SETI-457368 format. One record per atom (N, C-alpha, C, O): z, x, y; residue in one letter. Coordinates in steps of 0.2 Angstrom, whole numbers, plus 5000, padded with zeros to 4 digits. Layout:
ZXYA ...
//
This chain:
477244935793M 477644925789M 478444985792M 479044975793M 477945035794K 478445115792K 478845075802K 479445065802K 478545055807R 478845025812R 479544975810R 480044965814R 479444965805Y 479944905804Y 480444945803Y 480944945807Y 480544995798F 480845015795F 481345065799F 481945075798F 480945105805K 481345115809K 481645095814K 481945135817K 481645035816Y 481844975820Y 482444975817Y 482944975820Y 482544955808I 482844935805I 483644995805I 484144975806I 483445055804M 483545105803M 484145125810M 484645145810M 483845105815M 484145115823M 484545035822M 485145045823M 484444985822A 485044925819A 485444965817A 485944975820A 485344985812L 486145005806L 486445065810L 486945075809L 486145085814A 486345155817A 486945135822A 487445155823A 486545075825A 486845045833A 487545035830A 488045065832A 487544965826V 488044935821V 488744975819V 489344955820V 488345045817V 488945075812V 489445115819V 490045115820V 488945145825F 489145185831F 489745105835F 490345115835F 489345055836I 489744995839I 490544975833I 491244975834I 490244965828G 491144975823G 491545025825G 492045015828G 491345075823T 491745125824T 492245125832T 492845125833T 491845125837F 491945105843F 492545065843F 493045095844F 492444995841V 492844965838V 493444965838V 493944945842V 493244995830F 493845005826F 494545065829F 495145055828F 494145115833L 494645165835L 494945135839L 495545135839L 494645085846Y 494945045851Y 495645015850Y 496145005853Y 495444975843I 496144935842I 496544965838I 497044945837I 496145035836K 496745085833K 497445105838K 498045105836K 497045135844S 497345165851S 497845115855S 498345135858S 497645035853Q 498144995856Q 498744995856Q 498845015850Q 499244995858P 499745015856P 500344925851P 500444875853P 500544955845K 501044885843K 501344855846K 501344885852K 501544815846P 502244775849P 502644825845P 502344855840P 503344835848V 503644875847V 504344795843V 504444745846V 504544805836E 504844775830E 505444805831E 505444865834E 506144775830Y 506644795830Y 506844755824Y 506744695823Y 507244785820N 507944755815N 508344725817N 508544755823N 508744665815E 509244625819E 509744605814E 509544585808E 510244605817F 510844605813F 511344545814F 511444555820F 511644495814E 512344455814E 512844475813E 512944485807E 513444485817P 514144505814P 514244455809P 513944395809P 514644495806K 514944455799K 515644475800K 515744535803K 516244425797Q 517044445796Q 517144475790Q 517244435785Q 517144545790M 517444585785M 517944635783M 518344655787M 518144665777D 518544725777D 518144805779D 517544815777D 518544835783I 518344885784I 518944925784I 519444925788I 518644995778R 519345045777R 518845105780R 518245095781R 519345165781K 519045215785K 519345265779K 519845275779K 518945285774T 519345325768T 518845405767T 518245425768T 519245425765T 518945505764T 519145525757T 519545495754T 518645575753V 518845595746V 518945645745V 518545695746V 519545655742V 519645755740V 519445745731V 519445705727V 519445815730T 519145825726T 519745895724T 520145925727T 519745895717G 520345905712G 520245915705G 519745905701G 520845925704K 520945915695K 521545875692K 522045855696K 521645855687I 522045815684I 522445875680I 522145915677I 523245875681E 523545935677E 524145905674E 524245845677E 524545935670P 525045905667P 525445945673P 525245995675P 526245895674R 526645895680R 527045975679R 527046025683R 527145975674N 527646045672N 527046075664N 526846035659N 526746135663E 526646165658E 527146225656E 527146275660E 527346225651V 527846285648V 527446325645V 527046315641V 527546375647N 527446455642N 527846465638N 528446475640N 527746465630V 528146475624V 528146555624V 527646575621V 528946605627K 528646675622K 529146695617K 529646665616K 529046755613P 529546765610P 529946815612P 529846855616P 530646795607Q 531246835611Q 531446905607Q 531946935608Q 530946925603I 530846985599I 529947025600I 529446985598I 529847085601S 529347115599S 529147125593S 529547135589S 528447105591G 528147115584G 527547075583G 527247035586G 527547105577I 526647045577I 526547005575I 526946995571I 525846935576I 525846895575I 525846875567I 525246885565I 526246845562T 526246855555T 525746775552T 525446755547T 526046725559E 525646685554E 525846625560E 526446625563E 525246565561I 525246525567I 525146455561I 524746445556I 525746415564L 525746375560L 525446295563L 525346245559L 525246305571K 525046255575K 524146245577K 523746295577K 524146215577E 523446245584E 523546195588E 524046155589E 522746195594A 522946175600A 522646105599A 522246085595A 522946055604G 522846015603G 523345935600G 523345875602G 523945985594Q 524245975591Q 524845945593Q 525145995596Q 525145905593K 526045885598K 526445915593K 526245945588K 527045925595V 527445975594V 528045945599V 528045935605V 528645955594E 529345945595E 529745995596E 529646055593E 530345985602A 530646045605A 531046065597A 531146025592A 531046115597G 531346175591G 530646165587G 530646225583G 530146135585E 529746145581E 529546215579E 529346245585E 529446245575V 529046325575V 528446325574V 528146285570V 528046365578I 527446375582I 527146415577I 526646395574I 527246475575A 527246575573A 527646605572A 528146595576A 527546635568K 528046685564K 527846745568K 527246755570K 528246795569V 528346865570V 528746905566V 529246895563V 528246975565K 528447025561K 528647075565K 528347085570K 529347115564V 529647145570V 529347205568V 529347215562V 529247255573I 529147335572I 529847345573I 530147305576I 530047395571P 530747415572P 530647475577P 530147515576P 530947505581D 531147555585D 531247595581D 531547565577D 531247685580M 531447705575M 532247725578M 532747715574M 532247735583S 533047785587S 533447705585S 533747725580S 533547675586S 533847605585S 533947585577S 534447555575S 533447585572L 533447585567L 533847655563L 534147655557L 533847705566S 534147785563S 534847745564S 535147725559S 535147725571A 535747725573A 536047665568A 536547665565A 535647595567A 536047535562A 536347595556A 536847605555A 535747605552Q 535847635547Q 536247685547Q 536547685541Q 536547745552A 537147785552A 537647735554A 538147755553A 537647665556R 538147625556R 538347605549R 538947615547R 538047585546V 538047555541V 538447595535V 538847575531V 538147665535R 538347725532R 539047725533R 539347695529R 539447745538L 539947755543L 540447685541L 540947695538L 540147625543A 540647565540A 540747565531A 541247545528A 540047595529G 540447585523G 540947645520G 541347635515G 540947705524I 541447745520I 542047735523I 542547755520I 542047695529N 542947655532N 543247615528N 543847615527N 542647565524E 542847505520E 543247555514E 543847555513E 542747605510R 543047645504R 543647665506R 544147645504R 543547705510Q 544347715513Q 544847665511Q 545147655506Q 544847625517A 545247565516A 545447535510A 546047515509A 544847515506R 545247505499R 545547535496R 546047505494R 545347585497T 545747665494T 546547655495T 546947645490T 546747655501D 547147645504D 547647575502D 548247585500D 547447515503F 547447465500F 547647465493F 548147435492F 547447505488E 547647475481E 548347535482E 548847515480E 548447585484R 549047645484R 549747585487R 550247575485R 549347575493E 549947535496E 550247475492E 550847455492E 549647435487K 549847375484K 550347415477K 550847375476K 550347445474T 550747475470T 551247495471T 551647485466T 551547535477L 552347525479L 552547485481L 553147485480L 552047415486F 552347355486F 552447325481F 552847285482F 552247315473D 552347305468D 552947325467D 553347275465D 553147375467K 553547415466K 554447425471K 554947455471K 554147385476G 554847365481G 554747435485G 555247445488G 554347485485L 554447545489L 554547545495L 554947575499L 553847495498V 553747485504V 553947425508V 554247385503V 553947395513S 554147345517S 553747295515S 553247315511S 553747215517A 552947195516A 552747195524A 552147185524A 552847205529D 552547235534D 552047285534D 551447285536D 552447325531E 551947415531E 551247355527E 550747335530E 551347355521Y 550847315515Y 550147275519Y 549547275518Y 550547235524D 550147175527D 549647215532D 549047205532D 549847265535K 549647315541K 548947355535K 548347345536K 549047375532I 548547385524I 548147335524I 547547325525I 548447305523A 547947245519A 547447215526A 547047175525A 547647225531Q 547247195540Q 546747225539Q 546247205539Q 546947305538A 546347365540A 545947355536A 545347375538A 545947335528L 545547325525L 544947285525L 544347305525L 545347215527R 544847155531R 544547175535R 544047145535R 544847225540Q 544347245547Q 543747295543Q 543147295545Q 544047315539A 543347365537A 542847335534A 542247355535A 543047275530R 542447235527R 541947205533R 541247195534R 542447185537E 541847145541E 541447185545E 540947175548E 541747255546E 541447285551E 540747335547E 540247365549E 541047315540S 540247355537S 539647275537S 539047275539S 539947205535A 539347155535A 539147155541A 538547135542A 539547175547A 539347165555A 538647215555A 538047195557A 538947295551A 538147355552A 537647325548A 537047335550A 537647285543Q 537447275539Q 536647215541Q 536047215539Q 537047195544D 536747105548D 536347135553D 535747125554D 536847195557N 536347225564N 535647265559N 535047255560N 535747305554L 535247325551L 534747285549L 534147305548L 534847235548E 534247185545E 533947145553E 533347145554E 534247135556V 534047115560V 533547165567V 533147145571V 533747245566V 533447295569V 532747295564V 532147275565V 533047325558R 532247315554R 531747245552R 531147255551R 532047185552D 531747145551D 531647075555D 531247025555D 532147095559G 532147045564G 532746985562G 533046945566G 532746975556V 533346925554V 533846945550V 533646975545V 534346925550S 534646925544S 534946885540S 534846825542S 535246885533K 535446825531K 535946785533K 536146735529K 536246805539T 536746755541T 536546705546T 536846655549T 535946735548N 535746685556N 534846675555N 534446675560N 534746665547A 534046665546A 533746585546A 533146565545A 534346545548S 533946485551S 533646475559S 533346425562S 533946535563A 534046545571A 533546605570A 533746635575A 533046635568S 533046695567S 532346705574S 531946655575S 532346765577S 532246785583S 531246775583S 530846755588S 531046785574T 530546805572T 530146745572T 529546745570T 530646655572L 529946615570L 530046555577L 530446505578L 529346575581I 529446565590I 529246475588I 528846455584I 529846445592R 529946385591R 529846365597R 530046405602R 529446305600S 529246255605S 529946235608S 530446215605S 529946265616T 530746245619T 530646155622T 531046115624T 529846145621V 529946085625V 529746015622V 529246045620V 529645955621T 529045905617T 528445895621T 528545865626T 527945895619G 527345885621G 526645915617G 526545915611G 526145925621L 525445925617L 525245995619L 525346015624L 525046035613I 524746105613I 524346115616I 523846105612I 524246145625L 523846135626L 523246205625L 522646205626L 523646265623D 523146335620D 523646365618D 524246365621D 523346415611I 523546455607I 523246535609I 522846555605I 523346575612P 523046625616P 523046685612P 522746735614P 523546675607V 523246745603V 523346705595V 523346645594V 523246775591K 522846755582K 523446775580K 523946775583K 523246805572V 523846835567V 523546905568V 522946915568V 523946945567G 523747005568G 523947045575G 524047115575G 523947005582N 524047015586N 524847045589N 525347015586N 524947085594S 525647115596S 525747085601S 525347065605S 526447065601V 526747015609V 527347045609V 527647075604V 527647035614I 528147085617I 528647025620I 528446975619I 529347045623L 529546995623L 529846985631L 530047045633L 529846945637A 530046955642A 530447005643A 530747035638A 530547025649N 531147095652N 530947115659N 530447085662N 531247175662T 531247165669T 530547185670T 530247155675T 530147225667F 529647255666F 528847215668F 528447235672F 529047165663N 528347135660N 528647045658N 529147025656N 527946985659D 528046935659D 528346925651D 528746885650D 528046945646G 528046935641G 527346915639G 526946915643G 527246905631T 526646845629T 526746795627T 527146775623T 526146765630T 526346675628T 525746675622T 525146695621T 526446645620I 526146635611I 525846555611I 525246565608I 525946505612A 525746445617A 526046415623A 526646425624A 525446375627T 525546345631T 525646265630T 525146235627T 526246235632V 526446165630V 526746125637V 527046145642V 526346055635A 526446015641A 526645925640A 526545905634A 526945895645N 526945835643N 526345795646N 526145785652N 525945775641M 525245745644M 525245655646M 524845625648M 526145635646N 526145575648N 526345565656N 526345515660N 526645635657D 526745645665D 526145685669D 526245745670D 525745675671L 525145715672L 525145675683L 525345625685L 524845755686I 524545765692I 523945765696I 523545795694I 523945735700F 523045745704F 523245795710F 523545785715F 523045865709R 523145925713R 522445925716R 522045935712R 522345915724G 521745955726G 522045965732G 522645955733G 521445985737N 521446015744N 521145955750N 520545935750N 521445955755I 521345905760I 520945955767I 521246005769I 520445925770D 520445965776D 520945945781D 521345895780D 521146005787E 521545995790E 521645935797E 522145915800E 520745905798T 520445845802T 520845795799T 521145755803T 520945785793E 521145725789E 522245715786E 522545665785E 522345795786V 522845785783V 523545725787V 523845685785V 523345765794G 524045715798G 523945645798G 524345615802G 523445615793R 523445545794R 523645525786R 523445475784R 523945555782L 524445565777L 524945555778L 525145565784L 525245535774T 525945505773T 526045505764T 525645485760T 526845525762T 526845525754T 527045455754T 527145415758T 526945435747G 526845355746G 526245335747G 526245275747G 525745355749M 525145335750M 524545325743M 524445375740M 524445255742T 524045245735T 523545285735T 523445315740T 522945305730M 522445325729M 522045305725M 522245275721M 521545295725K 521045295719K 520745345717K 520445375720K 520945355707I 520745415703I 520245415701I 520245365698I 519545445700T 519145435697T 518845505693T 518745555696T 518745505688I 518545555681I 517845545680I 517645495677I 517645585683G 516845575682G 516545575673G 516045545670G 517045635671A 516845635664A 516945585659A 516645575654A 517445535661L 517545485657L 517045425657L 517145365655L 516545445661Q 516045385661Q 516545345668Q 516845285667Q 516545375674D 516945355678D 517445325678D 517345265680D 518045345674L 518645315673L 519045335679L 519245385681L 519245265682K 519645245685K 520445215688K 520445155687K 520945245690F 521445205689F 521845255697F 521545295700F 522545225697D 522845265705D 523345295703D 523645305697D 523545315708A 523945385707A 524245345715A 524045295718A 524945405718R 525345395724R 525545465725R 525845515722R 525345455730L 525345535734L 526245545736L 526645515739L 526345605733E 527045645730E 527245705737E 527645695741E 526845735737Y 526745795741Y 526145825746Y 525545815746Y 526445855750I 525845855756I 526045925760I 526445925765I 525845995757S 525946065757S 526046055765S 525746025769S 526646105767P 526946125774P 526246175778P 526146175784P 525846215773K 525646275774K 524946255773K 524646205770K 524546305778A 523846285775A 523346355773A 523246405776A 523046345766T 522846415764T 521946405766T 521746345765T 521546475768D 520946485771D 520446465764D 520546495759D 519946425764Q 519546425762Q 518846425762Q 518546365762Q 518646465763N 517846485766N 517646475772N 517146455775N 518246505775G 518446465783G 518746425784G 519046435789G 518746385782A 519146305783A 519646305781A 519746335775A 520246275785N 521246265781N 520846195777N 520346165777N 521546215775Q 521446175768Q 522346135765Q 522846165766Q 522446115764F 523146075764F 523246055756F 523045995755F 523646105750E 523646055745E 523945985744E 524645985745E 523845945743I 524145895741I 524045885732I 523645905728I 524845845730K 524845815723K 525045745723K 525345735729K 524945695719A 524845625718A 525145605713A 524945645708A 525645575710A 525745565703A 525345505699A 525345445701A 525045515696V 524645495691V 524945435687V 525545435685V 524445365688N 524745295685N 524345295677N 523745265677N 524645325672L 524145335669L 523945265666L 524445225664L 523245245664P 522945185661P 523145195652P 523245245649P 523045145650T 523145125641T 522645185638T 522845225633T 522245185640S 521745245635S 521945325637S 521645375636S 522645335640S 522745405647S 522645455638S 522745515639S 522545425632E 522545515626E 521845535627E 521745585625E 521245505631Q 520845555630Q 520745585637Q 520145595639Q 521445585642I 521345625647I 521445695645I 521845715640I 521045745647R 521245825645R 521545855652R 521245835658R 521945895652S 522445935658S 521645975659S 521245975655S 521645995665G 520946005669G 520445965670G 519945975672G 520545915669Y 519845875671Y 519945865677Y 520545855680Y 519045885683S 518945885688S 518745805689S 518345765687S 519245785695A 519245725697A 519145725705A 519145775709A 518945645706N 519045635714N 519445595716N 519545555712N 519845595723A 520345555722A 520045525730A 519745555733A 520245445732E 519845415734E 520745385741E 521245355739E 520545415745I 521145365751I 521045345756I 520645365759I 521345295758V 521245245760V 521645265769V 522245255770V 521245295773L 521545315779L 521745255785L 522045265790L 521445205784A 521445165789A 521145115789A 520545125789A 521245035790E 521144995787E 521044945791E 521244955797E 520644885791A 520544835797A 520344765791A 519944775787A 520744705792R 520444665786R 520244595789R 520544575795R 519844565787G 519344495791G 519344505798G 519644465801G 518944565802V 518844575807V 518144575809V 517844615806V 517844555813L 516944545816L 516744625817L 517044655821L 516044645812S 516044695813S 514944695813S 514644645811S 514844745815V 513944755813V 513944815811V 514344855812V 513344835809P 512944895808P 513144945813P 512944935819P 513344995812E 513445055818E 512845085820E 512845125824E 512345055815S 511545075820S 511545045824S 511245075828S 511744965828A 511544935832A 511944965838A 511944925842A 512345005839I 512845005844I 512545085848I 512545135846I 512445055855E 512345115858E 512945145862E 513345105866E 513145205862F 513545265863F 513345295871F 512845335872F 513845275875S 513545285882S 514145325884S 514445285887S 514445395885G 514945395887G 515745375881G 515745375875G 516145355886N 516545345882N 516645265882N 517145235881N 516045225883D 515845165883D 515145145875D 514745185872D 515145095875T 514645065868T 514645015871T 515044975874T 513845005869F 513644925870F 513244915865F 513244945860F 512844845866V 512544815859V 511944785864V 511944775870V 511544775860Y 510944725865Y 510744655860Y 510444655855Y 511044615864V 511144545861V 510444525859V 510244575862V 509944485856V 509544435855V 509444385860V 509844345859V 509144365866K 508944295867K 508244285865K 507844335865K 507944215865G 507644195863G 507244195855G 507544205849G 506744185857S 506344195851S 505444205849S 505144155851S 505244245847G 504444255846G 504344295853G 504744335855G 503644285857K 503544315861K 504144315867K 504344365870K 504244275868E 504944225872E 505744265872E 506244245874E 505544325866K 506244345865K 506244395869K 505744425871K 506944415872T 507144475875T 507944515874T 508444475872T 508044555875Y 508744575874Y 509344615878Y 509344665879Y 509844555879E 510344575883E 510644635882E 510744645875E 510844695886R 511444765887R 511844725889R 511944695894R 512344745882R 513044705883R 513644725882R 513944715876R 513844775887K 514644805884K 515144785879K 515444745882K 515444805874V 515944785870V 516344815868V 516144875869V 517044815864T 517544865864T 517644865856T 517844815853T 517344925852T 517444925846T 518144985844T 518345035847T 518144955836G 518744985833G 518645035829G 518445085831G 518845005822L 518745065816L 518145035813L 517944985812L 517945125809S 517245115809S 517245145803S 517445205804S 517145135796D 516745175790D 516145215791D 516045225785D 515845235793G 515345225793G 514745215793G 514345255795G 514745165791I 514045105790I 514145055794I 513645045798I 514845005796N 514844955799N 515444985804N 515745035802N 515644965809I 516144975815I 516444895815I 516244845812I 517044915819E 517344825821E 517044835828E 517044885832E 516844765829I 516944745834I 517644705837I 517844655834I 517944735844R 518544695847R 518544645853R 518844585852R 518044655857S 517944615862S 517044635864S 516844695864S 516644565866G 516144585870G 515644565866G 515044575867G 515844525859L 515044505854L 515544435852L 516144435853L 515144385849K 515544315843K 515244305840K 514644305842K 515444275833K 515044275829K 514644235829K 514844175831K 513944235827G 513444175827G 512844195831G 512344165831G 513044255835E 512644285841E 512144355835E 512244385829E 511644365839T 511144425834T 511144485836T 510744475841T 511244535837V 511044615838V 510644635838V 510244615833V 510344675842R 509944715842R 509644805837R 509544845841R 509444815831G 509744875828G 509044935830G 508844935835G 508944975824P 508545015826P 508044995824P 507844945821P 507445035827K 506545025827K 506544985819K 506945005815K 506144955819K 505844955810K 505145005809K 504745035812K 505345015802V 504845065800V 504145045799V 504144975799V 503645075798A 503245025796A 502945025789A 502845075786A 502944955787G 503244935780G 503544895779G 503444855774G 504044905783E 504744885782E 504944795786E 504944765791E 505044785781E 505244685781E 505644685786E 505944625787E 
//
């Protein structure tokens, strides 16, 4: 019995050894190479580039005060619409002490002159009523009184402007009322109540009270590489995509290409601007949204094309492998072709290949159908 068991174990070992040998032999045999195959198709090919940039108003206006002081009231908020001339904020003037002293002195001097002119007029009038002076002398004294009154009123107005920033005679046009200079949407109000503000002068740009822009006139601003800027011309259309708005898309027209490059991370970039054709839902577009502009640099319509992976490049020539026969009799004919426009995936075939023929592509990956 033990002898039979020994024979059985030896037989099993032999089977395992032979099976392993056969398996390894089969695995070591080269598998037939299989290729993807493509049939040329009539299609449109576009060579495009994508420019990254932002959506901005064409013009942003910074509203600045006409007088220095402290913000006492802000009547608008960012995001509100405003009309030209509408009041955005109010400023309380902090007077310069030397100017205030000079204005007060002017008021006192004007008062003295007015009182003297009134006294002279009353004396002259008494003499004129008695017929002791001529009408010409009387008119001169009356004119001097009127001038003294005007000077007194002007001095008082000047004092009120220096002290309060506004006088009774020009309250409606007061420089303490900060008004919008344009009609549009308030993008930002960078000041708060209590902030000191200064007017623009030779030494500084002044404090910005608010930034206002017309959001119905937007542009796309971006930069394009020097290798592609030569293919652009003003008037070209582009497709704008805003990812923040669920891939909102709309058209734009290129209207500006910078004549000078700027260095960005070692690459020469040219600024471009395009007028945006706003969709009906333009109210949801905000200034500064990141956007991508797709520009068609070249286009070929209805041309015969194959995947670029089926093309063999050899120097300045291009070749394809045309499938001949089928099954085990299948062969591949290397044929020179003339290519045209490529979009990076498909390439135009201008000559050397006909519709209905099949070309060989790259090798199939294991498991690929």
